[in-house]
C-alpha positions as CSV (number, residue, x, y, z in Angstrom):
1,M,62.8,61.5,170.4
2,L,63.0,63.3,167.2
3,T,59.6,63.2,165.5
4,R,58.9,61.0,162.5
5,R,58.5,64.0,160.3
6,T,61.9,65.5,161.1
7,F,63.6,62.3,159.9
8,L,61.4,61.1,157.2
9,A,60.5,64.4,155.5
10,A,63.6,66.5,156.3
11,T,66.8,64.5,156.2
12,A,67.8,62.0,153.5
13,T,64.3,61.7,152.0
14,A,63.9,65.4,151.5
15,A,66.1,65.3,148.4
16,T,63.7,63.0,146.6
17,A,60.4,63.3,148.4
18,A,59.8,67.0,148.9
19,L,60.4,68.6,145.5
20,T,56.9,70.0,145.0
21,A,55.0,72.4,147.1
22,P,52.2,71.1,149.4
23,A,48.9,72.4,148.2
24,W,47.8,73.6,151.6
25,L,50.7,76.1,152.0
26,P,50.1,79.1,149.7
27,G,53.0,80.4,147.8
28,L,55.5,77.6,148.6
29,A,57.7,76.6,145.7
30,A,60.7,74.4,145.3
31,T,63.6,76.3,143.8
32,A,67.4,76.4,144.2
33,S,69.3,74.4,146.8
34,A,70.2,75.8,150.2
35,A,73.6,77.4,150.5
36,A,75.9,76.4,153.4
37,S,75.5,79.9,154.9
38,L,72.3,80.9,156.8
39,P,71.7,83.8,159.1
40,V,70.0,82.5,162.3
41,T,68.4,85.0,164.7
42,L,67.6,83.8,168.2
43,Q,65.1,86.0,170.0
44,N,64.4,86.3,173.7
45,N,60.8,87.2,174.0
46,S,60.3,85.2,177.2
47,G,59.5,88.2,179.4
48,A,62.0,86.6,181.9
49,N,64.1,88.9,184.1
50,T,66.8,86.2,184.4
51,A,69.5,84.8,182.1
52,V,68.3,83.0,178.9
53,Y,70.6,80.6,176.9
54,A,70.3,79.0,173.5
55,Y,72.0,75.9,172.1
56,I,72.1,74.4,168.6
57,S,72.8,70.7,168.6
58,G,72.8,68.1,165.8
59,A,75.0,66.1,163.6
60,D,77.2,66.8,160.5
61,A,76.7,65.0,157.2
62,T,78.6,62.0,158.5
63,G,76.2,61.6,161.5
64,W,78.8,62.8,164.0
65,P,77.2,64.8,166.8
66,G,78.2,68.3,167.8
67,F,77.0,71.8,168.5
68,V,76.9,75.1,166.6
69,G,78.8,77.7,168.6
70,S,78.2,81.4,168.8
71,D,80.6,81.7,165.9
72,G,78.1,79.8,163.6
73,A,80.5,76.9,163.0
74,F,79.7,73.3,163.8
75,H,81.9,71.8,166.5
76,R,82.2,68.0,166.5
77,L,82.2,66.4,169.9
78,A,85.3,64.5,171.0
79,N,84.8,60.8,171.6
80,P,85.2,60.4,175.3
81,S,86.9,57.6,177.2
82,A,84.2,57.4,179.9
83,T,80.4,57.3,179.9
84,L,78.4,60.4,180.7
85,T,81.2,62.8,180.0
86,P,80.0,66.5,180.3
87,V,79.9,68.3,176.9
88,P,81.9,71.6,176.6
89,D,79.8,74.7,177.1
90,Y,78.3,75.6,173.8
91,S,75.6,77.9,175.3
92,I,74.8,81.1,173.4
93,A,73.9,83.7,176.0
94,L,71.0,85.8,174.9
95,G,70.3,89.4,175.8
96,A,67.4,90.7,177.9
97,S,63.8,90.0,176.9
98,G,62.9,91.8,173.7
99,T,66.4,91.5,172.2
100,S,67.8,89.3,169.4
101,T,71.1,87.6,168.8
102,T,72.2,86.7,165.2
103,L,74.8,84.2,164.0
104,T,75.4,82.7,160.6
105,L,75.4,79.0,160.2
106,T,78.5,78.0,158.1
107,D,77.8,74.2,158.0
108,Y,74.9,72.0,157.3
109,V,73.3,70.3,160.4
110,I,71.0,67.3,160.3
111,G,68.7,65.9,163.0
112,G,69.2,69.2,164.8
113,R,67.5,71.0,167.7
114,V,67.5,74.6,168.8
115,W,67.2,74.7,172.6
116,F,66.4,77.5,175.0
117,S,66.8,77.4,178.8
118,V,65.7,80.0,181.3
119,G,67.6,80.8,184.6
120,K,70.3,78.2,184.2
121,K,72.2,76.3,181.6
122,I,71.3,72.9,180.2
123,Q,73.7,70.0,181.1
124,F,74.6,67.9,178.1
125,F,76.6,64.7,178.2
126,V,78.3,62.4,175.7
127,N,78.9,58.6,175.7
128,P,81.7,56.8,173.9
129,G,81.2,54.7,170.8
130,S,82.1,54.2,167.2
131,V,80.1,57.4,166.9
132,P,79.7,59.1,170.2
133,G,76.2,59.5,171.6
134,L,74.9,62.9,172.7
135,V,72.8,62.6,175.9
136,Q,70.1,65.2,175.9
137,P,67.8,66.3,178.7
138,G,65.6,63.4,179.7
139,F,62.2,62.8,181.2
140,T,62.7,61.5,184.7
141,S,63.2,63.3,188.0
142,S,66.7,61.9,188.3
143,D,67.9,63.9,185.2
144,P,70.1,66.8,186.2
145,N,68.0,69.1,184.0
146,W,64.7,68.1,185.6
147,L,64.2,71.4,187.4
148,T,65.6,73.5,184.5
149,D,63.1,75.4,182.3
150,W,64.0,74.2,178.9
151,T,62.3,73.8,175.5
152,F,63.3,73.1,171.9
153,C,62.3,72.9,168.2
154,E,63.7,70.5,165.6
155,F,65.3,71.1,162.2
156,T,67.5,69.8,159.4
157,Y,69.5,72.1,157.2
158,N,71.2,70.5,154.2
159,S,71.9,71.2,150.6
160,T,68.3,70.5,149.7
161,N,66.4,72.6,152.2
162,L,65.9,74.0,155.6
163,Y,63.1,72.0,157.4
164,A,62.1,73.0,160.9
165,N,59.2,72.0,163.0
166,I,57.6,72.4,166.4
167,S,56.2,69.2,167.7
168,Y,54.6,68.0,170.9
169,V,55.3,64.3,170.4
170,D,57.7,64.4,173.3
171,L,56.4,67.2,175.5
172,V,54.8,70.6,175.7
173,A,57.1,73.3,177.3
174,S,57.7,77.0,177.0
175,P,56.4,78.3,173.7
176,I,58.6,78.8,170.6
177,S,57.7,80.4,167.3
178,M,59.7,80.5,164.0
179,Q,59.9,82.4,160.8
180,T,61.8,81.8,157.6
181,T,62.4,83.9,154.5
182,G,63.7,82.6,151.2
183,S,62.6,81.1,147.9
184,S,59.3,80.0,149.5
185,G,58.4,83.5,150.7
186,T,58.0,84.3,154.4
187,Q,56.6,81.5,156.5
188,T,55.7,81.7,160.2
189,V,54.8,79.2,162.9
190,S,53.0,80.7,165.8
191,P,53.8,79.9,169.4
192,L,51.7,78.0,171.9
193,P,48.9,80.3,172.9
194,A,49.3,82.1,176.3
195,G,48.1,79.9,179.1
196,A,48.0,76.7,177.0
197,L,50.7,74.9,179.0
198,A,49.0,75.5,182.3
199,S,45.6,74.5,180.8
200,I,47.0,71.2,179.4
201,A,48.6,70.5,182.8
202,S,45.4,71.2,184.8
203,G,43.4,69.1,182.3
204,L,45.7,66.1,182.9
205,V,45.4,66.5,186.6
206,A,41.6,66.6,186.3
207,Q,41.7,63.6,184.0
208,H,43.6,61.6,186.6
209,A,41.0,62.6,189.2
210,G,38.3,61.3,186.9
211,D,39.7,58.0,185.7
212,G,42.6,57.2,188.1
213,A,45.1,56.8,185.2
214,P,48.5,58.4,185.9
215,W,47.9,61.4,183.6
216,D,49.0,63.7,186.5
217,T,52.5,62.2,186.5
218,L,53.1,63.7,183.1
219,V,53.2,67.2,184.6
220,A,56.6,68.4,185.7
221,T,56.8,71.4,188.1
222,D,59.6,73.4,189.8
223,S,60.0,73.8,193.5
224,S,57.4,76.5,193.6
225,G,54.8,74.4,191.8
226,A,55.0,76.3,188.5
227,V,54.6,74.0,185.5
228,L,57.9,73.5,183.6
229,R,56.7,71.0,181.0
230,V,54.1,68.4,180.3
231,M,55.4,65.1,178.9
232,S,53.8,62.8,176.4
233,P,52.6,59.5,178.0
234,V,55.3,57.7,176.0
235,H,57.7,59.2,178.5
236,S,55.7,58.4,181.6
237,A,57.6,57.2,184.6
238,T,54.5,55.5,185.7
239,D,53.2,52.4,183.8
240,F,49.7,53.0,182.3
241,G,49.4,49.2,182.6
242,G,46.0,48.0,181.5
243,Y,44.6,51.4,180.7
244,W,43.5,50.4,177.1
245,N,42.2,46.9,178.0
246,S,38.5,47.6,178.1
247,Y,38.7,49.5,174.8
248,L,40.8,46.8,173.1
249,D,38.4,44.1,174.3
250,Q,35.6,45.8,172.4
251,V,37.8,46.5,169.3
252,W,39.0,42.9,169.1
253,S,35.4,41.7,169.5
254,R,34.0,44.0,166.8
255,F,36.6,43.0,164.2
256,A,36.1,39.3,164.8
257,S,32.9,39.7,162.9
258,T,33.3,43.0,161.1
259,P,36.1,43.6,158.5
260,L,38.5,46.4,159.2
261,T,39.6,48.3,156.1
262,V,42.7,50.4,156.1
263,D,43.5,52.7,153.2
264,T,47.3,53.1,153.3
265,Q,47.0,56.1,150.9
266,S,50.2,54.9,149.2
267,F,50.3,51.1,149.0
268,G,46.6,50.3,148.4
269,T,43.8,49.2,150.7
270,F,43.9,46.1,153.0
271,T,41.0,44.4,154.8
272,G,41.5,42.3,158.0
273,T,39.6,40.5,160.7
274,V,40.5,39.2,164.1
275,S,41.0,35.4,164.5
276,G,42.8,33.6,167.3
277,G,43.5,37.0,168.9
278,V,45.4,38.2,165.9
279,L,44.3,40.9,163.4
280,T,45.2,39.6,160.0
281,F,45.0,41.6,156.8
282,S,44.6,39.7,153.6
283,G,47.5,40.1,151.2
284,L,49.6,42.0,153.7
285,N,53.1,40.7,154.6
286,D,53.4,41.3,158.3
287,D,57.2,40.9,158.2
288,G,56.9,38.4,161.1
289,V,55.4,41.0,163.5
290,A,51.7,40.0,163.8
291,F,49.0,42.5,164.7
292,T,48.3,41.1,168.2
293,R,46.7,43.2,170.9
294,P,49.0,46.1,171.7
295,S,50.1,47.4,175.1
296,A,49.7,50.9,176.4
297,S,53.3,51.7,175.5
298,D,52.8,50.3,172.0
299,I,49.9,52.6,171.4
300,F,51.5,55.7,172.8
301,S,54.7,55.2,170.9
302,C,53.2,53.8,167.7
303,N,56.5,51.9,167.2
304,S,56.7,48.8,169.4
305,G,55.1,45.4,169.7
306,P,52.5,44.8,167.0
307,L,52.6,48.5,166.1
308,Y,56.3,48.3,165.2
309,N,56.9,50.5,162.2
310,S,60.0,50.4,160.1
311,G,58.4,52.8,157.7
312,G,58.5,52.8,153.9
313,D,56.3,49.7,153.3
314,A,52.7,48.6,153.4
315,R,52.9,47.1,156.8
316,G,54.3,50.3,158.2
317,A,51.5,52.3,156.6
318,V,48.9,50.0,158.1
319,A,50.6,50.2,161.5
320,A,50.6,54.0,161.4
321,R,46.9,54.2,160.7
322,L,46.1,51.6,163.4
323,G,48.2,53.6,165.8
324,A,46.5,56.8,164.9
325,A,43.0,55.2,165.2
326,L,43.9,53.8,168.6
327,N,45.3,57.0,170.0
328,R,42.2,58.8,168.8
329,S,39.8,56.0,169.9
330,T,37.9,56.0,166.6
331,L,37.7,52.2,165.8
332,L,34.4,51.7,167.6
333,L,32.6,54.7,166.0
334,S,30.2,54.5,163.1
335,G,32.6,54.5,160.1
336,G,35.5,53.4,162.3
337,E,35.7,50.2,160.2
338,N,37.1,52.3,157.4
339,Q,40.4,54.0,158.4
340,P,41.4,56.7,158.2
341,G,38.7,58.3,156.2
342,G,35.6,56.8,157.8
343,V,35.5,59.4,160.7
344,T,36.1,63.1,160.9
345,S,38.4,65.0,163.2
346,A,35.4,66.1,165.3
347,Q,35.1,62.5,166.4
348,Y,38.6,62.1,167.6
349,Y,39.2,61.6,171.4
350,T,35.4,61.2,172.1
351,N,35.7,57.8,173.9
352,A,36.4,57.9,177.6
353,V,39.4,55.7,177.0
354,T,41.7,57.7,174.7
355,N,45.0,59.5,174.5
356,H,44.0,62.4,176.7
357,Y,47.4,64.1,176.4
358,A,46.8,64.3,172.6
359,R,43.2,65.5,173.2
360,L,44.3,68.3,175.4
361,V,47.2,69.3,173.2
362,H,44.8,69.7,170.3
363,K,42.3,71.5,172.5
364,Y,44.7,74.3,173.5
365,A,47.4,74.3,170.7
366,S,46.6,75.1,167.1
367,I,49.5,73.1,165.7
368,G,51.9,70.4,166.7
369,Y,52.0,66.6,166.6
370,A,50.8,65.0,169.8
371,F,51.9,61.5,168.8
372,P,54.2,60.1,166.1
373,Y,51.5,59.6,163.4
374,D,49.3,62.6,164.1
375,D,49.3,63.6,160.5
376,V,47.3,60.5,159.5
377,G,43.9,61.5,158.2
378,P,41.6,61.5,155.2
379,T,43.2,62.2,151.9
380,G,43.4,66.0,151.3
381,S,43.3,66.9,155.0
382,A,45.7,69.6,156.2
383,P,48.6,68.5,158.4
384,V,48.5,69.4,162.1
385,D,52.2,69.9,162.5
386,G,53.9,73.3,162.7
387,H,56.7,73.2,160.2
388,L,58.6,75.5,157.8
389,Q,60.4,74.3,154.7
390,D,62.4,76.4,152.3
391,Y,64.6,75.1,149.5
392,A,66.9,78.2,149.4
393,P,66.4,80.0,152.8
394,T,67.8,83.5,153.3
395,S,67.0,83.8,157.1
396,W,65.6,81.8,160.0
397,T,64.4,83.3,163.2
398,I,63.5,81.4,166.3
399,S,61.8,83.1,169.3
400,L,61.4,81.9,172.8
401,G,58.1,83.2,174.4
402,S,55.8,85.3,172.3
403,G,55.8,85.4,168.5
404,V,58.7,86.3,166.2
405,T,59.3,90.1,166.2
406,G,60.8,91.7,163.0
407,S,61.2,90.0,159.7
408,G,64.4,88.1,160.3
409,G,65.7,89.1,156.9
410,G,64.6,90.0,153.4
411,G,63.2,88.0,150.5
412,G,60.0,86.2,149.7
413,G,56.6,87.8,150.2
414,G,57.7,89.6,153.4
415,G,60.7,91.7,154.1
416,G,59.1,94.2,156.5
417,T,58.8,94.2,160.3
418,G,55.6,92.2,160.8
419,V,54.2,88.7,160.7
420,S,53.8,87.5,157.2
421,A,50.3,87.9,155.8
422,Y,51.1,84.8,153.7
423,S,51.4,82.5,156.7
424,T,48.4,80.6,158.0
425,I,47.1,82.9,160.7
426,A,45.0,81.4,163.5
427,A,41.9,83.5,164.1
428,S,42.4,83.1,167.8
429,S,45.8,84.9,167.6
430,Y,44.2,88.3,167.5
431,S,45.8,91.2,169.3
432,A,42.4,92.8,170.1
433,Q,38.7,92.0,169.6
434,S,35.2,93.2,170.3
435,G,32.2,91.0,170.9
436,T,33.6,87.6,170.1
437,G,34.7,84.5,172.0
438,T,37.0,81.5,171.5
439,E,36.1,77.8,171.7
440,S,37.7,74.4,171.1
441,C,37.7,73.7,167.3
442,S,36.9,70.3,165.8
443,D,38.3,71.2,162.4
444,T,41.5,69.6,161.1
445,G,44.3,70.9,163.2
446,G,42.2,71.5,166.2
447,G,43.1,74.4,168.5
448,L,40.7,77.3,168.9
449,D,38.3,79.1,166.6
450,V,36.6,82.5,167.1
451,G,32.9,82.4,167.4
452,W,29.9,84.2,168.8
453,I,30.3,86.7,166.0
454,S,27.5,89.0,165.1
455,N,27.0,92.4,163.4
456,G,29.4,95.0,164.6
457,D,32.0,92.7,166.1
458,W,35.7,92.8,165.0
459,L,39.1,91.2,165.3
460,K,42.5,92.9,165.1
461,Y,45.8,91.4,163.9
462,Q,48.7,93.7,164.5
463,G,51.6,94.2,162.1
464,L,50.9,91.9,159.1
465,D,53.5,92.1,156.4
466,F,52.1,92.0,152.9
467,G,55.5,92.4,151.2
468,S,56.4,94.7,148.3
469,S,53.6,93.4,146.0
470,S,50.0,92.9,146.9
471,P,48.5,89.4,147.3
472,L,45.8,88.4,144.9
473,R,43.4,86.7,147.2
474,V,42.6,85.7,150.7
475,L,41.5,82.2,151.9
476,A,39.4,81.9,155.1
477,R,38.4,78.8,157.0
478,L,34.8,79.5,158.0
479,A,31.8,77.7,159.5
480,S,28.2,78.8,160.2
481,G,25.2,77.4,162.0
482,A,23.2,80.6,161.5
483,P,19.4,80.3,161.4
484,A,17.6,80.2,158.1
485,G,17.6,83.6,156.4
486,V,20.6,84.9,158.4
487,S,23.8,85.7,156.6
488,G,26.6,88.2,156.9
489,A,29.9,89.5,155.5
490,V,33.4,89.0,156.7
491,Q,35.4,92.2,155.7
492,F,39.2,92.4,155.6
493,R,40.2,96.0,156.4
494,L,43.5,97.8,156.7
495,D,44.5,99.9,159.8
496,G,41.1,100.3,161.4
497,T,37.5,99.1,161.8
498,S,36.5,101.7,159.2
499,G,39.6,101.3,157.1
500,P,39.6,100.4,153.4
501,V,38.1,97.0,152.6
502,I,40.5,94.9,150.6
503,A,38.3,91.7,150.5
504,E,34.8,90.7,151.6
505,I,33.4,87.2,152.0
506,D,29.7,86.6,152.3
507,I,28.7,83.6,154.4
508,A,25.5,81.8,155.4
509,N,24.8,78.5,157.1
510,T,27.4,75.9,156.1
511,G,25.7,73.0,157.9
512,G,26.7,73.8,161.5
513,W,29.1,75.8,163.7
514,Q,31.8,73.2,163.2
515,S,31.1,72.4,159.5
516,W,34.1,74.1,158.0
517,Q,34.7,75.4,154.5
518,T,37.8,77.0,153.0
519,I,36.5,80.0,151.1
520,P,38.8,81.9,148.7
521,M,38.1,85.5,147.7
522,N,40.0,87.7,145.2
523,L,41.2,91.0,146.7
524,G,39.3,94.1,145.7
525,G,42.0,96.4,146.9
526,A,45.8,96.4,147.1
527,A,47.8,95.8,150.3
528,T,51.6,96.2,150.5
529,G,53.9,96.8,153.3
530,V,53.0,96.3,157.0
531,H,49.5,97.0,158.2
532,D,47.2,96.2,161.1
533,L,44.5,94.0,159.7
534,Y,41.0,94.1,161.0
535,L,38.3,91.6,160.4
536,T,34.9,93.3,160.7
537,F,31.6,91.6,160.6
538,S,28.4,92.9,159.1
539,S,24.9,91.5,159.1
540,G,21.3,92.6,158.8
541,S,20.5,90.5,161.8
542,S,21.6,90.6,165.5
543,S,22.1,86.8,165.4
544,D,25.6,85.1,165.4
545,F,26.4,84.2,161.8
546,V,30.0,82.9,161.5
547,N,32.9,81.1,163.2
548,V,36.5,81.7,161.9
549,H,39.4,79.2,162.4
550,W,42.1,80.7,160.2
551,F,42.9,82.8,157.2
552,S,45.9,83.4,154.9
553,F,46.7,85.6,151.9
554,S,48.0,84.2,148.7
555,A,50.0,85.6,145.7
556,T,48.4,83.1,143.3
C-alpha cells in the first residue's frame, strides 16, 4: 500500500497543490522544476557482513510499471502471457557496509519505491493486463519473500519535484534514512532509532498477553527468532473481529445525545448525531455511503465500509477525521466531541481499546505515519511523517541502517560531509551525552524527548553541516516543569562543552514537562562548515529544568 501522502501530495497533485513551502520546514522554498537527471546514492550502512541489494521500482509517466537499473534508466516491464511471471533481475548489488553506490536517474518515476534486502534478493512478479501489474513482497507467510529481510521508502520524481517519504502505514522494518540537496537546501530524514523495531515487536507481544487481541501475529521473525518486520494491523492475517465493539458501543451511545462536530479544515464544519444506528451529519452529502458502525478492518484501513474515502470532498475529509479519532480512541475524551482540535496529542491512544500498533510506533519512532490519516490534527500542528520535498533536486541519498553519511552532493544549505544543521534534529539522536535520559514524548510527532536535564549536563551531535553561510537563528522545542524560581540556559556550542556559544535560550516553567513550546533565538555567533554541536545546560539550581524534543537552524 503506498501511503496517502505519496499519491495525494507527490504525484499529479504536486504540480498544483505544493507550490509554497510548509511553514514548519525552515528554509524550504519552491523554485525551478526538477530536471530528468538526478544523482542517487545508495548507502549500505547496515553493519551486515552479507550481501545487500537495492531495487528502484515504480511507473513511468504513462503509469506503466518497471524498474530503474544500475544504469539509471527506467526499464518498462514486458506484459506477460501468464500470471505471476518472475520479473527480470534488476537488483543493484551494494558494496560492503560503510560504502556507497551512485547512479543517475535519467527518467522520471512516479509511485516509486527504493527497496533494500539483506542476505538474499527480493522476488518480484508481474501479472498480465491492459497495464501489467507489479506484484511486490506481501504480508503473509506464503509469500516467497516472507523470510527475506527487506524494507523500503517511497517516492515520486517528476518535472515538478522530488517527493520522498518514510512511512509505517504498512510496516516497520530495517531502518532507512534519506537526504536531499537542491533548491530547498539540505533536508534529512533520520532513521528509526536503534532498538526501536525490537521494542515495537515486544510491545505488541505484551499487548496480546494483556488483552488477547492478535497483536502478536503482526510480528514476523526469521528461523532464528530475529524480528524481520512488524506489520500494520491492516495487513493482519488474523481477524481482529469484534476488537472495537465495546468502544464503538460507547461512542454510538454518546453521540446519540451529544452532537459530534468535525472541522474538515478545508470544507467547513459539520455536526452530526447518531440515530437508528447511523451517524448523520447535517448538510453533508454522504455519497450513498452512510456512517454506520465500522468494522476493525474499516478502522485500521481508514478506507472501507463507512470510512470509505475517495478523497477530495467534504465526506472524505470527515471520514479521515473520524478514522483518525477512532484509531487514536479520542472520541470519548473530554473535548472528543470536537474533532480534531478538541484533544491534544498527549491524549492519543490512552484508551485500553486503541490502535496499539500506532501507539507503539509513535512511542519508539520520532517520525512516520502509523495509519493512513496520521497527519490529521489541530490546525497548525506539525506533520508526523518523514518526508523530503525539493522542486529542483541536485542529489538524493538513501541509507540502509544508520543515518546518511556524507552530503550526497552539493547545493542548498549544506554541501559538506555532515548531517544538515537545517534539518529537524531529534534531541534523542545525540551521539554522546552526560547526565540526561530519554522518555516517551507526547508532543506532536511523538517519539522520544531528552529529559532529566540539570546544571552541567550536555548532549553531543556529531558532524552537523552549517553550509557556506551561517544560519541566523535556532529553533528549539522545549518544555519545563521546573519548580517555581528554577530556570536555566540551553547553550548551543561548537566542538566542545566549553566551545564558543553561538546561541543561548533561557527557559523556566512552561506549564509542565510535556507542555511544549517552540522557542526561536537569533545566533550570537557564526557557524559555517561542519562542526560537532554541543547542547550544554546551565542553571543556578541542582533541579532538573528542561526537556528537549528537537531543534533546527534556520537561514531566515
